[in-house]
C-alpha positions as CSV (number, residue, x, y, z in Angstrom):
1,X,0.0,0.0,0.0
2,X,1.1,3.6,-0.6
3,X,0.6,5.9,2.4
4,X,0.7,9.7,2.7
5,X,1.6,11.0,6.2
6,X,1.3,14.7,6.7
7,X,3.6,15.9,9.5
8,X,5.7,12.8,8.9
9,X,8.9,14.3,10.4
10,X,7.3,15.0,13.8
11,X,7.4,12.6,16.7
12,X,4.2,10.7,15.9
13,X,4.6,11.0,12.2
14,X,8.1,9.7,12.1
15,X,7.2,6.7,14.3
16,X,4.3,5.9,11.9
17,X,6.6,6.3,8.9
18,X,9.1,3.8,10.3
19,X,6.4,1.2,11.2
20,X,4.8,1.4,7.7
21,X,8.2,1.1,6.0
22,X,9.1,-1.9,8.2
23,X,5.8,-3.5,7.1
24,X,6.8,-3.1,3.4
25,X,4.6,-0.1,2.5
26,X,5.6,2.9,0.4
27,X,5.4,6.1,2.4
28,X,5.1,9.7,1.2
29,X,5.9,12.2,3.9
30,X,4.6,15.7,3.6
31,X,6.1,18.1,6.1
32,X,7.1,21.8,6.3
33,X,9.7,21.0,9.0
34,X,8.5,23.9,11.2
35,X,8.6,21.5,14.2
36,X,9.6,18.2,12.7
37,X,13.2,17.2,11.9
38,X,14.7,15.5,8.8
39,X,16.9,13.5,11.3
40,X,13.7,11.8,12.6
41,X,13.2,10.1,9.3
42,X,15.1,7.0,8.0
43,X,17.9,7.8,5.6
44,X,18.0,6.5,2.0
45,X,15.0,4.1,2.3
46,X,13.8,3.0,-1.1
47,X,10.1,3.1,0.0
48,X,10.3,6.6,1.4
49,X,9.6,9.9,-0.5
50,X,9.8,13.2,1.4
51,X,8.2,16.4,0.2
52,X,8.8,19.7,2.0
53,X,5.6,21.7,1.7
54,X,2.6,23.1,3.7
55,X,-0.2,20.6,4.1
56,X,-2.6,23.6,3.7
57,X,-1.6,23.9,0.1
58,X,-4.8,22.5,-1.3
59,X,-3.6,22.3,-4.9
60,X,-0.6,20.2,-3.7
61,X,-2.7,17.7,-1.8
62,X,-5.2,17.4,-4.6
63,X,-2.4,16.6,-7.1
64,X,-0.8,14.1,-4.8
65,X,-4.1,12.2,-4.2
66,X,-4.9,12.3,-7.9
67,X,-1.6,10.7,-8.7
68,X,-2.0,8.0,-6.0
69,X,-5.4,6.5,-6.0
70,X,-4.8,4.2,-3.1
71,X,-3.4,6.7,-0.6
72,X,-4.2,6.5,3.1
73,X,-3.9,10.0,4.6
74,X,-2.9,10.1,8.2
75,X,-2.8,13.8,9.4
76,X,-0.6,14.8,12.2
77,X,-0.8,18.5,12.9
78,X,0.3,20.7,15.8
79,X,-2.4,22.9,17.2
80,X,-1.3,26.5,17.7
81,X,-2.5,29.8,19.1
82,X,-3.6,31.0,15.6
């Protein structure tokens, strides 16, 4: 299965990423790295794709979902004082 994880470089997202990769899935991580860290993600894994972008960019998410029809979207977002 191909899986999209928004906020995938954060604490929860990076743990989910590792588990899905270990289970043999392809993982696409979408993160703006505002609070997440690249070092939290596995290095050079063939099943991992990392995209640095804002999850709020609707046109980006729409394009990603259109390209990947079997995407499971697991959203991890930090709540702020906005």
